[in-house]
N, CA, C and O atoms as a printed pandas DataFrame, in Angstrom:
     atom_number atom_name residue_name chain_id  residue_number  x_coord  y_coord  z_coord
0              1         N          MET        A               1 -147.465  113.079   -7.092
1              2        CA          MET        A               1 -146.678  114.005   -6.363
2              3         C          MET        A               1 -145.256  113.957   -6.906
3              4         O          MET        A               1 -144.648  112.889   -6.979
4              5         N          SER        A               2 -144.762  115.049   -7.264
5              6        CA          SER        A               2 -143.423  115.062   -7.827
6              7         C          SER        A               2 -142.416  115.377   -6.745
7              8         O          SER        A               2 -142.653  116.169   -5.833
8              9         N          GLU        A               3 -141.273  114.713   -6.893
9             10        CA          GLU        A               3 -140.230  114.931   -5.902
10            11         C          GLU        A               3 -139.513  116.225   -6.227
11            12         O          GLU        A               3 -139.350  116.621   -7.381
12            13         N          ARG        A               4 -139.105  116.844   -5.174
13            14        CA          ARG        A               4 -138.367  118.088   -5.358
14            15         C          ARG        A               4 -136.905  117.801   -5.172
15            16         O          ARG        A               4 -136.498  117.090   -4.253
16            17         N          TRP        A               5 -136.144  118.351   -6.037
17            18        CA          TRP        A               5 -134.701  118.196   -5.956
18            19         C          TRP        A               5 -134.147  119.380   -5.170
19            20         O          TRP        A               5 -134.148  120.525   -5.621
20            21         N          THR        A               6 -133.691  119.054   -4.014
21            22        CA          THR        A               6 -133.119  120.106   -3.176
22            23         C          THR        A               6 -131.645  120.217   -3.494
23            24         O          THR        A               6 -131.069  119.346   -4.146
24            25         N          ASP        A               7 -131.042  121.287   -3.032
25            26        CA          ASP        A               7 -129.604  121.469   -3.269
26            27         C          ASP        A               7 -128.811  120.330   -2.638
27            28         O          ASP        A               7 -127.849  119.828   -3.219
28            29         N          GLU        A               8 -129.224  119.940   -1.456
29            30        CA          GLU        A               8 -128.520  118.850   -0.765
30            31         C          GLU        A               8 -128.635  117.546   -1.555
31            32         O          GLU        A               8 -127.665  116.801   -1.693
32            33         N          ARG        A               9 -129.791  117.293   -2.050
33            34        CA          ARG        A               9 -130.026  116.069   -2.817
34            35         C          ARG        A               9 -129.249  116.113   -4.130
35            36         O          ARG        A               9 -128.672  115.108   -4.545
36            37         N          LEU        A              10 -129.232  117.247   -4.769
37            38        CA          LEU        A              10 -128.469  117.409   -6.002
38            39         C          LEU        A              10 -126.976  117.243   -5.731
39            40         O          LEU        A              10 -126.256  116.653   -6.537
40            41         N          ASP        A              11 -126.509  117.769   -4.583
41            42        CA          ASP        A              11 -125.097  117.613   -4.226
42            43         C          ASP        A              11 -124.749  116.130   -4.008
43            44         O          ASP        A              11 -123.702  115.665   -4.458
44            45         N          ARG        A              12 -125.632  115.394   -3.317
45            46        CA          ARG        A              12 -125.390  113.964   -3.096
46            47         C          ARG        A              12 -125.357  113.214   -4.432
47            48         O          ARG        A              12 -124.512  112.345   -4.645
48            49         N          PHE        A              13 -126.280  113.560   -5.318
49            50        CA          PHE        A              13 -126.331  112.922   -6.638
50            51         C          PHE        A              13 -125.053  113.236   -7.422
51            52         O          PHE        A              13 -124.483  112.357   -8.068
52            53         N          ALA        A              14 -124.615  114.484   -7.360
53            54        CA          ALA        A              14 -123.395  114.898   -8.060
54            55         C          ALA        A              14 -122.189  114.170   -7.483
55            56         O          ALA        A              14 -121.304  113.740   -8.222
56            57         N          ASP        A              15 -122.156  114.032   -6.134
57            58        CA          ASP        A              15 -121.056  113.291   -5.507
58            59         C          ASP        A              15 -121.048  111.825   -5.971
59            60         O          ASP        A              15 -119.997  111.251   -6.257
60            61         N          LYS        A              16 -122.237  111.251   -6.035
61            62        CA          LYS        A              16 -122.349  109.852   -6.479
62            63         C          LYS        A              16 -121.868  109.721   -7.924
63            64         O          LYS        A              16 -121.134  108.790   -8.258
64            65         N          VAL        A              17 -122.283  110.650   -8.772
65            66        CA          VAL        A              17 -121.851  110.642  -10.175
66            67         C          VAL        A              17 -120.338  110.806  -10.245
67            68         O          VAL        A              17 -119.680  110.136  -11.041
68            69         N          ASP        A              18 -119.775  111.700   -9.412
69            70        CA          ASP        A              18 -118.324  111.897   -9.392
70            71         C          ASP        A              18 -117.600  110.617   -8.970
71            72         O          ASP        A              18 -116.587  110.248   -9.564
72            73         N          ARG        A              19 -118.127  109.940   -7.937
73            74        CA          ARG        A              19 -117.495  108.699   -7.491
74            75         C          ARG        A              19 -117.528  107.645   -8.605
75            76         O          ARG        A              19 -116.538  106.956   -8.851
76            77         N          ILE        A              20 -118.672  107.531   -9.269
77            78        CA          ILE        A              20 -118.791  106.567  -10.378
78            79         C          ILE        A              20 -117.829  106.945  -11.500
79            80         O          ILE        A              20 -117.176  106.081  -12.085
80            81         N          ALA        A              21 -117.747  108.244  -11.796
81            82        CA          ALA        A              21 -116.831  108.705  -12.844
82            83         C          ALA        A              21 -115.391  108.401  -12.458
83            84         O          ALA        A              21 -114.590  108.003  -13.305
84            85         N          ASP        A              22 -115.051  108.591  -11.161
85            86        CA          ASP        A              22 -113.697  108.264  -10.695
86            87         C          ASP        A              22 -113.413  106.768  -10.859
87            88         O          ASP        A              22 -112.330  106.381  -11.298
88            89         N          LYS        A              23 -114.393  105.931  -10.503
89            90        CA          LYS        A              23 -114.215  104.483  -10.660
90            91         C          LYS        A              23 -114.020  104.127  -12.131
91            92         O          LYS        A              23 -113.183  103.292  -12.473
92            93         N          ILE        A              24 -114.803  104.771  -12.996
93            94        CA          ILE        A              24 -114.673  104.526  -14.441
94            95         C          ILE        A              24 -113.282  104.939  -14.902
95            96         O          ILE        A              24 -112.649  104.230  -15.684
96            97         N          ASP        A              25 -112.800  106.096  -14.415
97            98        CA          ASP        A              25 -111.448  106.550  -14.771
98            99         C          ASP        A              25 -110.394  105.553  -14.296
99           100         O          ASP        A              25 -109.454  105.242  -15.027
100          101         N          GLN        A              26 -110.556  105.050  -13.058
101          102        CA          GLN        A              26 -109.602  104.073  -12.523
102          103         C          GLN        A              26 -109.599  102.798  -13.371
103          104         O          GLN        A              26 -108.545  102.268  -13.720
104          105         N          LYS        A              27 -110.792  102.326  -13.689
105          106        CA          LYS        A              27 -110.888  101.118  -14.526
106          107         C          LYS        A              27 -110.272  101.372  -15.899
107          108         O          LYS        A              27 -109.589  100.509  -16.451
108          109         N          GLY        A              28 -110.516  102.558  -16.443
109          110        CA          GLY        A              28 -109.919  102.913  -17.731
110          111         C          GLY        A              28 -108.405  102.906  -17.657
111          112         O          GLY        A              28 -107.734  102.426  -18.570
112          113         N          GLU        A              29 -107.859  103.447  -16.553
113          114        CA          GLU        A              29 -106.405  103.439  -16.368
114          115         C          GLU        A              29 -105.886  102.005  -16.233
115          116         O          GLU        A              29 -104.849  101.661  -16.800
116          117         N          GLN        A              30 -106.614  101.167  -15.478
117          118        CA          GLN        A              30 -106.206   99.762  -15.341
118          119         C          GLN        A              30 -106.206   99.071  -16.701
119          120         O          GLN        A              30 -105.280   98.338  -17.049
120          121         N          ILE        A              31 -107.263   99.324  -17.453
121          122        CA          ILE        A              31 -107.348   98.725  -18.797
122          123         C          ILE        A              31 -106.198   99.233  -19.655
123          124         O          ILE        A              31 -105.584   98.466  -20.397
124          125         N          GLY        A              32 -105.910  100.516  -19.556
125          126        CA          GLY        A              32 -104.794  101.093  -20.312
126          127         C          GLY        A              32 -103.473  100.432  -19.952
127          128         O          GLY        A              32 -102.673  100.119  -20.834
128          129         N          ARG        A              33 -103.238  100.215  -18.644
129          130        CA          ARG        A              33 -101.999   99.546  -18.216
130          131         C          ARG        A              33 -101.949   98.107  -18.737
131          132         O          ARG        A              33 -100.907   97.630  -19.187
132          133         N          LEU        A              34 -103.109   97.420  -18.667
133          134        CA          LEU        A              34 -103.149   96.043  -19.176
134          135         C          LEU        A              34 -102.877   95.997  -20.676
135          136         O          LEU        A              34 -102.154   95.128  -21.164
136          137         N          ILE        A              35 -103.468   96.944  -21.394
137          138        CA          ILE        A              35 -103.245   96.995  -22.847
138          139         C          ILE        A              35 -101.780   97.306  -23.132
139          140         O          ILE        A              35 -101.173   96.713  -24.024
140          141         N          GLU        A              36 -101.215   98.244  -22.367
141          142        CA          GLU        A              36  -99.801   98.588  -22.543
142          143         C          GLU        A              36  -98.918   97.369  -22.280
143          144         O          GLU        A              36  -97.989   97.090  -23.038
144          145         N          ALA        A              37  -99.217   96.645  -21.195
145          146        CA          ALA        A              37  -98.451   95.429  -20.888
146          147         C          ALA        A              37  -98.620   94.401  -22.005
147          148         O          ALA        A              37  -97.669   93.723  -22.393
148          149         N          PHE        A              38  -99.847   94.300  -22.511
149          150        CA          PHE        A              38 -100.114   93.362  -23.609
150          151         C          PHE        A              38  -99.273   93.729  -24.831
151          152         O          PHE        A              38  -98.651   92.863  -25.446
152          153         N          TYR        A              39  -99.257   95.021  -25.179
153          154        CA          TYR        A              39  -98.464   95.448  -26.332
154          155         C          TYR        A              39  -96.970   95.246  -26.101
155          156         O          TYR        A              39  -96.220   94.969  -27.037
156          157         N          LEU        A              40  -96.543   95.386  -24.841
157          158        CA          LEU        A              40  -95.133   95.136  -24.545
158          159         C          LEU        A              40  -94.800   93.648  -24.676
159          160         O          LEU        A              40  -93.699   93.293  -25.098
160          161         N          GLU        A              41  -95.739   92.790  -24.317
161          162        CA          GLU        A              41  -95.525   91.339  -24.392
162          163         C          GLU        A              41  -95.741   90.788  -25.799
163          164         O          GLU        A              41  -95.261   89.703  -26.127
164          165         N          LEU        A              42  -96.455   91.530  -26.619
165          166        CA          LEU        A              42  -96.815   91.046  -27.952
166          167         C          LEU        A              42  -95.599   90.617  -28.775
167          168         O          LEU        A              42  -95.647   89.545  -29.379
168          169         N          PRO        A              43  -94.514   91.392  -28.834
169          170        CA          PRO        A              43  -93.351   90.927  -29.607
170          171         C          PRO        A              43  -92.783   89.608  -29.075
171          172         O          PRO        A              43  -92.362   88.747  -29.847
172          173         N          THR        A              44  -92.778   89.460  -27.746
173          174        CA          THR        A              44  -92.280   88.216  -27.156
174          175         C          THR        A              44  -93.174   87.052  -27.554
175          176         O          THR        A              44  -92.689   85.980  -27.916
176          177         N          VAL        A              45  -94.480   87.267  -27.485
177          178        CA          VAL        A              45  -95.433   86.216  -27.862
178          179         C          VAL        A              45  -95.260   85.863  -29.337
179          180         O          VAL        A              45  -95.253   84.690  -29.711
180          181         N          LYS        A              46  -95.119   86.904  -30.174
181          182        CA          LYS        A              46  -94.915   86.659  -31.604
182          183         C          LYS        A              46  -93.630   85.866  -31.833
183          184         O          LYS        A              46  -93.601   84.935  -32.638
184          185         N          ALA        A              47  -92.569   86.242  -31.118
185          186        CA          ALA        A              47  -91.290   85.538  -31.267
186          187         C          ALA        A              47  -91.424   84.081  -30.837
187          188         O          ALA        A              47  -90.882   83.188  -31.489
188          189         N          GLU        A              48  -92.138   83.838  -29.750
189          190        CA          GLU        A              48  -92.335   82.461  -29.288
190          191         C          GLU        A              48  -93.155   81.665  -30.295
191          192         O          GLU        A              48  -92.853   80.504  -30.570
192          193         N          ILE        A              49  -94.188   82.291  -30.840
193          194        CA          ILE        A              49  -95.011   81.612  -31.857
194          195         C          ILE        A              49  -94.154   81.275  -33.072
195          196         O          ILE        A              49  -94.224   80.165  -33.599
196          197         N          ASN        A              50  -93.344   82.240  -33.514
197          198        CA          ASN        A              50  -92.475   81.981  -34.667
198          199         C          ASN        A              50  -91.453   80.894  -34.356
199          200         O          ASN        A              50  -91.123   80.079  -35.217
200          201         N          SER        A              51  -90.955   80.885  -33.120
201          202        CA          SER        A              51  -90.002   79.856  -32.711
202          203         C          SER        A              51  -90.646   78.474  -32.753
203          204         O          SER        A              51  -90.060   77.518  -33.261
204          205         N          VAL        A              52  -91.852   78.384  -32.215
205          206        CA          VAL        A              52  -92.573   77.104  -32.232
206          207         C          VAL        A              52  -92.866   76.691  -33.669
207          208         O          VAL        A              52  -92.756   75.518  -34.024
208          209         N          LYS        A              53  -93.242   77.671  -34.493
209          210        CA          LYS        A              53  -93.530   77.390  -35.898
210          211         C          LYS        A              53  -92.278   76.861  -36.601
211          212         O          LYS        A              53  -92.349   75.884  -37.346
212          213         N          GLU        A              54  -91.144   77.499  -36.367
213          214        CA          GLU        A              54  -89.888   77.070  -36.978
214          215         C          GLU        A              54  -89.484   75.685  -36.482
215          216         O          GLU        A              54  -89.045   74.837  -37.259
216          217         N          GLU        A              55  -89.637   75.471  -35.180
217          218        CA          GLU        A              55  -89.306   74.165  -34.604
218          219         C          GLU        A              55  -90.189   73.074  -35.206
219          220         O          GLU        A              55  -89.717   71.977  -35.506
220          221         N          THR        A              56  -91.460   73.380  -35.378
221          222        CA          THR        A              56  -92.394   72.426  -35.982
222          223         C          THR        A              56  -91.986   72.121  -37.422
223          224         O          THR        A              56  -92.024   70.970  -37.857
224          225         N          ARG        A              57  -91.596   73.164  -38.155
225          226        CA          ARG        A              57  -91.159   72.971  -39.539
226          227         C          ARG        A              57  -89.916   72.083  -39.578
227          228         O          ARG        A              57  -89.814   71.184  -40.412
228          229         N          GLU        A              58  -88.972   72.342  -38.669
229          230        CA          GLU        A              58  -87.751   71.527  -38.624
230          231         C          GLU        A              58  -88.077   70.072  -38.298
231          232         O          GLU        A              58  -87.535   69.155  -38.915
232          233         N          HIS        A              59  -88.965   69.867  -37.325
233          234        CA          HIS        A              59  -89.360   68.493  -36.979
234          235         C          HIS        A              59  -90.026   67.811  -38.172
235          236         O          HIS        A              59  -89.776   66.638  -38.447
236          237         N          ARG        A              60  -90.872   68.555  -38.871
237          238        CA          ARG        A              60  -91.557   67.986  -40.035
238          239         C          ARG        A              60  -90.535   67.591  -41.100
239          240         O          ARG        A              60  -90.652   66.528  -41.710
240          241         N          GLU        A              61  -89.529   68.448  -41.326
241          242        CA          GLU        A              61  -88.501   68.127  -42.317
242          243         C          GLU        A              61  -87.697   66.894  -41.898
243          244         O          GLU        A              61  -87.388   66.033  -42.722
244          245         N          ILE        A              62  -87.362   66.822  -40.606
245          246        CA          ILE        A              62  -86.613   65.666  -40.101
246          247         C          ILE        A              62  -87.439   64.394  -40.271
247          248         O          ILE        A              62  -86.935   63.373  -40.740
248          249         N          LEU        A              63  -88.718   64.465  -39.884
249          250        CA          LEU        A              63  -89.588   63.289  -40.015
250          251         C          LEU        A              63  -89.733   62.877  -41.473
251          252         O          LEU        A              63  -89.746   61.689  -41.793
252          253         N          HIS        A              64  -89.841   63.868  -42.355
253          254        CA          HIS        A              64  -89.964   63.560  -43.783
254          255         C          HIS        A              64  -88.694   62.862  -44.281
255          256         O          HIS        A              64  -88.766   61.872  -45.009
256          257         N          ALA        A              65  -87.530   63.390  -43.879
257          258        CA          ALA        A              65  -86.261   62.775  -44.297
258          259         C          ALA        A              65  -86.154   61.348  -43.761
259          260         O          ALA        A              65  -85.717   60.444  -44.473
260          261         N          GLU        A              66  -86.552   61.152  -42.511
261          262        CA          GLU        A              66  -86.503   59.805  -41.930
262          263         C          GLU        A              66  -87.476   58.871  -42.638
263          264         O          GLU        A              66  -87.168   57.700  -42.859
264          265         N          LEU        A              67  -88.645   59.383  -42.992
265          266        CA          LEU        A              67  -89.621   58.567  -43.709
266          267         C          LEU        A              67  -89.074   58.148  -45.069
267          268         O          LEU        A              67  -89.209   56.993  -45.472
268          269         N          VAL        A              68  -88.457   59.090  -45.770
269          270        CA          VAL        A              68  -87.856   58.765  -47.073
270          271         C          VAL        A              68  -86.768   57.704  -46.891
271          272         O          VAL        A              68  -86.663   56.770  -47.685
272          273         N          GLU        A              69  -85.960   57.859  -45.837
273          274        CA          GLU        A              69  -84.892   56.890  -45.562
274          275         C          GLU        A              69  -85.473   55.512  -45.241
275          276         O          GLU        A              69  -84.970   54.496  -45.721
276          277         N          ILE        A              70  -86.524   55.479  -44.433
277          278        CA          ILE        A              70  -87.172   54.205  -44.086
278          279         C          ILE        A              70  -87.742   53.547  -45.335
279          280         O          ILE        A              70  -87.606   52.338  -45.525
280          281         N          LYS        A              71  -88.383   54.348  -46.188
281          282        CA          LYS        A              71  -88.932   53.795  -47.430
282          283         C          LYS        A              71  -87.820   53.195  -48.287
283          284         O          LYS        A              71  -87.995   52.125  -48.870
284          285         N          GLU        A              72  -86.677   53.879  -48.366
285          286        CA          GLU        A              72  -85.555   53.379  -49.159
286          287         C          GLU        A              72  -85.013   52.076  -48.569
287          288         O          GLU        A              72  -84.697   51.140  -49.303
288          289         N          ILE        A              73  -84.907   52.021  -47.243
289          290        CA          ILE        A              73  -84.428   50.798  -46.583
290          291         C          ILE        A              73  -85.388   49.644  -46.856
291          292         O          ILE        A              73  -84.959   48.533  -47.166
292          293         N          ILE        A              74  -86.687   49.911  -46.740
293          294        CA          ILE        A              74  -87.687   48.868  -47.002
294          295         C          ILE        A              74  -87.589   48.397  -48.449
295          296         O          ILE        A              74  -87.687   47.203  -48.732
296          297         N          LYS        A              75  -87.396   49.346  -49.360
297          298        CA          LYS        A              75  -87.267   48.990  -50.777
298          299         C          LYS        A              75  -86.035   48.102  -50.988
299          300         O          LYS        A              75  -86.102   47.102  -51.702
300          301         N          GLN        A              76  -84.910   48.476  -50.361
301          302        CA          GLN        A              76  -83.689   47.674  -50.482
302          303         C          GLN        A              76  -83.887   46.286  -49.878
303          304         O          GLN        A              76  -83.443   45.285  -50.441
304          305         N          GLN        A              77  -84.560   46.236  -48.724
305          306        CA          GLN        A              77  -84.808   44.941  -48.087
306          307         C          GLN        A              77  -85.715   44.075  -48.957
307          308         O          GLN        A              77  -85.515   42.864  -49.052
308          309         N          ALA        A              78  -86.702   44.688  -49.588
309          310        CA          ALA        A              78  -87.593   43.929  -50.466
310          311         C          ALA        A              78  -86.811   43.379  -51.659
311          312         O          ALA        A              78  -87.006   42.232  -52.060
312          313         N          THR        A              79  -85.930   44.198  -52.217
313          314        CA          THR        A              79  -85.110   43.752  -53.346
314          315         C          THR        A              79  -84.195   42.609  -52.919
315          316         O          THR        A              79  -84.059   41.611  -53.627
316          317         N          THR        A              80  -83.569   42.766  -51.751
317          318        CA          THR        A              80  -82.691   41.710  -51.224
318          319         C          THR        A              80  -83.477   40.431  -50.971
319          320         O          THR        A              80  -83.026   39.340  -51.320
320          321         N          SER        A              81  -84.650   40.563  -50.366
321          322        CA          SER        A              81  -85.490   39.391  -50.092
322          323         C          SER        A              81  -85.897   38.697  -51.383
323          324         O          SER        A              81  -85.895   37.468  -51.458
324          325         N          GLN        A              82  -86.242   39.475  -52.391
325          326        CA          GLN        A              82  -86.624   38.903  -53.681
326          327         C          GLN        A              82  -85.449   38.138  -54.285
327          328         O          GLN        A              82  -85.614   37.026  -54.788
328          329         N          ALA        A              83  -84.259   38.744  -54.229
329          330        CA          ALA        A              83  -83.070   38.080  -54.783
330          331         C          ALA        A              83  -82.765   36.794  -54.012
331          332         O          ALA        A              83  -82.440   35.770  -54.612
332          333         N          GLN        A              84  -82.871   36.850  -52.684
333          334        CA          GLN        A              84  -82.628   35.648  -51.875
334          335         C          GLN        A              84  -83.662   34.572  -52.183
335          336         O          GLN        A              84  -83.334   33.388  -52.258
336          337         N          SER        A              85  -84.900   34.985  -52.358
337          338        CA          SER        A              85  -85.961   34.031  -52.674
338          339         C          SER        A              85  -85.683   33.346  -54.010
339          340         O          SER        A              85  -85.820   32.129  -54.137
340          341         N          GLU        A              86  -85.292   34.139  -54.997
341          342        CA          GLU        A              86  -84.977   33.563  -56.309
342          343         C          GLU        A              86  -83.769   32.627  -56.214
343          344         O          GLU        A              86  -83.748   31.562  -56.831
344          345         N          SER        A              87  -82.770   33.034  -55.440
345          346        CA          SER        A              87  -81.577   32.200  -55.266
346          347         C          SER        A              87  -81.937   30.875  -54.600
347          348         O          SER        A              87  -81.494   29.813  -55.037
348          349         N          LEU        A              88  -82.749   30.943  -53.533
349          350        CA          LEU        A              88  -83.180   29.717  -52.851
350          351         C          LEU        A              88  -84.002   28.829  -53.777
351          352         O          LEU        A              88  -83.870   27.606  -53.749
352          353         N          HIS        A              89  -84.846   29.443  -54.594
353          354        CA          HIS        A              89  -85.652   28.674  -55.545
354          355         C          HIS        A              89  -84.739   27.952  -56.537
355          356         O          HIS        A              89  -84.938   26.775  -56.838
356          357         N          ASN        A              90  -83.738   28.674  -57.037
357          358        CA          ASN        A              90  -82.797   28.051  -57.986
358          359         C          ASN        A              90  -82.011   26.925  -57.320
359          360         O          ASN        A              90  -81.793   25.874  -57.923
360          361         N          GLU        A              91  -81.586   27.149  -56.071
361          362        CA          GLU        A              91  -80.870   26.093  -55.344
362          363         C          GLU        A              91  -81.763   24.872  -55.151
363          364         O          GLU        A              91  -81.307   23.737  -55.288
364          365         N          LEU        A              92  -83.025   25.104  -54.837
365          366        CA          LEU        A              92  -83.970   23.999  -54.665
366          367         C          LEU        A              92  -84.121   23.217  -55.966
367          368         O          LEU        A              92  -84.146   21.986  -55.956
368          369         N          LEU        A              93  -84.221   23.930  -57.081
369          370        CA          LEU        A              93  -84.313   23.249  -58.377
370          371         C          LEU        A              93  -83.053   22.422  -58.646
371          372         O          LEU        A              93  -83.138   21.300  -59.145
372          373         N          GLU        A              94  -81.879   22.984  -58.311
373          374        CA          GLU        A              94  -80.626   22.242  -58.496
374          375         C          GLU        A              94  -80.605   20.989  -57.620
375          376         O          GLU        A              94  -80.208   19.915  -58.071
376          377         N          ILE        A              95  -81.037   21.135  -56.367
377          378        CA          ILE        A              95  -81.070   19.983  -55.452
378          379         C          ILE        A              95  -82.019   18.915  -55.985
379          380         O          ILE        A              95  -81.713   17.724  -55.933
380          381         N          LYS        A              96  -83.171   19.346  -56.497
381          382        CA          LYS        A              96  -84.123   18.378  -57.066
382          383         C          LYS        A              96  -83.491   17.642  -58.241
383          384         O          LYS        A              96  -83.637   16.427  -58.372
384          385         N          GLU        A              97  -82.786   18.386  -59.098
385          386        CA          GLU        A              97  -82.156   17.767  -60.270
386          387         C          GLU        A              97  -81.052   16.800  -59.836
387          388         O          GLU        A              97  -80.945   15.695  -60.369
388          389         N          ILE        A              98  -80.237   17.216  -58.874
389          390        CA          ILE        A              98  -79.172   16.333  -58.372
390          391         C          ILE        A              98  -79.779   15.077  -57.753
391          392         O          ILE        A              98  -79.288   13.971  -57.977
392          393         N          THR        A              99  -80.844   15.250  -56.978
393          394        CA          THR        A              99  -81.518   14.107  -56.354
394          395         C          THR        A              99  -82.078   13.174  -57.420
395          396         O          THR        A              99  -81.981   11.954  -57.287
396          397         N          ARG        A             100  -82.661   13.734  -58.473
397          398        CA          ARG        A             100  -83.199   12.920  -59.566
398          399         C          ARG        A             100  -82.080   12.129  -60.235
399          400         O          ARG        A             100  -82.212   10.936  -60.506
400          401         N          GLN        A             101  -80.966   12.832  -60.497
401          402        CA          GLN        A             101  -79.835   12.149  -61.138
402          403         C          GLN        A             101  -79.270   11.052  -60.232
403          404         O          GLN        A             101  -78.929    9.967  -60.703
404          405         N          GLN        A             102  -79.173   11.341  -58.932
405          406        CA          GLN        A             102  -78.663   10.332  -57.998
406          407         C          GLN        A             102  -79.617    9.136  -57.922
407          408         O          GLN        A             102  -79.180    7.994  -57.781
408          409         N          ALA        A             103  -80.911    9.407  -58.014
409          410        CA          ALA        A             103  -81.886    8.309  -58.002
410          411         C          ALA        A             103  -81.703    7.429  -59.236
411          412         O          ALA        A             103  -81.790    6.204  -59.148
412          413         N          ILE        A             104  -81.452    8.053  -60.379
413          414        CA          ILE        A             104  -81.221    7.285  -61.612
414          415         C          ILE        A             104  -79.955    6.441  -61.463
415          416         O          ILE        A             104  -79.938    5.262  -61.818
416          417         N          VAL        A             105  -78.885    7.066  -60.928
417          418        CA          VAL        A             105  -77.628    6.335  -60.727
418          419         C          VAL        A             105  -77.854    5.178  -59.756
419          420         O          VAL        A             105  -77.384    4.065  -59.992
420          421         N          ALA        A             106  -78.570    5.441  -58.670
421          422        CA          ALA        A             106  -78.838    4.393  -57.673
422          423         C          ALA        A             106  -79.652    3.271  -58.297
423          424         O          ALA        A             106  -79.400    2.095  -58.033
424          425         N          GLN        A             107  -80.620    3.628  -59.118
425          426        CA          GLN        A             107  -81.440    2.606  -59.774
426          427         C          GLN        A             107  -80.578    1.774  -60.728
427          428         O          GLN        A             107  -80.706    0.551  -60.784
428          429         N          THR        A             108  -79.707    2.442  -61.470
429          430        CA          THR        A             108  -78.811    1.732  -62.395
430          431         C          THR        A             108  -77.886    0.797  -61.615
431          432         O          THR        A             108  -77.676   -0.352  -62.006
432          433         N          GLN        A             109  -77.334    1.306  -60.502
433          434        CA          GLN        A             109  -76.451    0.465  -59.684
434          435         C          GLN        A             109  -77.216   -0.713  -59.095
435          436         O          GLN        A             109  -76.708   -1.833  -59.053
436          437         N          ALA        A             110  -78.439   -0.457  -58.641
437          438        CA          ALA        A             110  -79.244   -1.560  -58.087
438          439         C          ALA        A             110  -79.516   -2.606  -59.157
439          440         O          ALA        A             110  -79.468   -3.805  -58.883
440          441         N          GLU        A             111  -79.799   -2.160  -60.366
441          442        CA          GLU        A             111  -80.048   -3.092  -61.475
442          443         C          GLU        A             111  -78.783   -3.893  -61.780
443          444         O          GLU        A             111  -78.843   -5.100  -62.014
444          445         N          SER        A             112  -77.636   -3.206  -61.774
445          446        CA          SER        A             112  -76.361   -3.900  -62.032
446          447         C          SER        A             112  -76.094   -4.934  -60.949
447          448         O          SER        A             112  -75.693   -6.059  -61.249
448          449         N          ILE        A             113  -76.313   -4.562  -59.695
449          450        CA          ILE        A             113  -76.095   -5.499  -58.585
450          451         C          ILE        A             113  -77.039   -6.687  -58.724
451          452         O          ILE        A             113  -76.624   -7.827  -58.514
452          453         N          ARG        A             114  -78.288   -6.446  -59.069
453          454        CA          ARG        A             114  -79.249   -7.525  -59.241
454          455         C          ARG        A             114  -78.796   -8.473  -60.351
455          456         O          ARG        A             114  -78.882   -9.693  -60.211
456          457         N          LEU        A             115  -78.313   -7.897  -61.454
457          458        CA          LEU        A             115  -77.836   -8.733  -62.561
458          459         C          LEU        A             115  -76.617   -9.554  -62.135
459          460         O          LEU        A             115  -76.493  -10.722  -62.505
460          461         N          MET        A             116  -75.712   -8.940  -61.351
461          462        CA          MET        A             116  -74.530   -9.672  -60.886
462          463         C          MET        A             116  -74.935  -10.809  -59.962
463          464         O          MET        A             116  -74.373  -11.902  -60.030
464          465         N          ILE        A             117  -75.907  -10.552  -59.104
465          466        CA          ILE        A             117  -76.376  -11.606  -58.200
466          467         C          ILE        A             117  -76.991  -12.740  -59.012
467          468         O          ILE        A             117  -76.773  -13.914  -58.715
468          469         N          GLU        A             118  -77.757  -12.384  -60.034
469          470        CA          GLU        A             118  -78.356  -13.417  -60.893
470          471         C          GLU        A             118  -77.266  -14.250  -61.574
471          472         O          GLU        A             118  -77.365  -15.475  -61.659
472          473         N          MET        A             119  -76.221  -13.559  -62.059
473          474        CA          MET        A             119  -75.135  -14.280  -62.738
474          475         C          MET        A             119  -74.410  -15.199  -61.747
475          476         O          MET        A             119  -74.081  -16.336  -62.086
476          477         N          LEU        A             120  -74.167  -14.724  -60.559
477          478        CA          LEU        A             120  -73.512  -15.559  -59.547
478          479         C          LEU        A             120  -74.382  -16.764  -59.199
479          480         O          LEU        A             120  -73.885  -17.880  -59.047
480          481         N          ASN        A             121  -75.675  -16.525  -59.076
481          482        CA          ASN        A             121  -76.594  -17.620  -58.762
482          483         C          ASN        A             121  -76.593  -18.646  -59.886
483          484         O          ASN        A             121  -76.685  -19.842  -59.608
484          485         N          ARG        A             122  -76.493  -18.228  -61.136
485          486        CA          ARG        A             122  -76.478  -19.156  -62.266
486          487         C          ARG        A             122  -75.190  -19.964  -62.274
487          488         O          ARG        A             122  -75.191  -21.164  -62.550
488          489         N          LYS        A             123  -74.074  -19.273  -61.959
489          490        CA          LYS        A             123  -72.792  -19.977  -61.945
490          491         C          LYS        A             123  -72.786  -21.030  -60.844
491          492         O          LYS        A             123  -72.265  -22.129  -61.035
492          493         N          GLN        A             124  -73.341  -20.710  -59.738
493          494        CA          GLN        A             124  -73.338  -21.645  -58.622
494          495         C          GLN        A             124  -74.347  -22.778  -58.847
495          496         O          GLN        A             124  -74.214  -23.845  -58.247
496          497         N          ALA        A             125  -75.306  -22.570  -59.662
497          498        CA          ALA        A             125  -76.328  -23.584  -59.863
498          499         C          ALA        A             125  -75.939  -24.656  -60.833
499          500         O          ALA        A             125  -76.721  -25.572  -61.088
């Protein structure tokens, strides 16, 4: 059995289609306003992105400069430490040599004292 489309039924269908079309138009207008707002905000967003990008570049340059400076300081400290180490080593060698010489002098003096004691003992005997 086929349904018959009466004028009243066709009018209701047309009204429903019109309401849906109106809703679609409203949504289209809303989307248009959102897109317009988006395009208006786009330059601001681009400017903020560029600002962040520039700030990041500046921070990177600062960090790089500080890293180079730290490396130079470490290099200078290593050179200074090496020089101090060599100086201390040389001083230690000098102290060892002085101690050796003093030991020889002390041994010579002890031998002289021993000989003098022997001579005194012989004279007294």
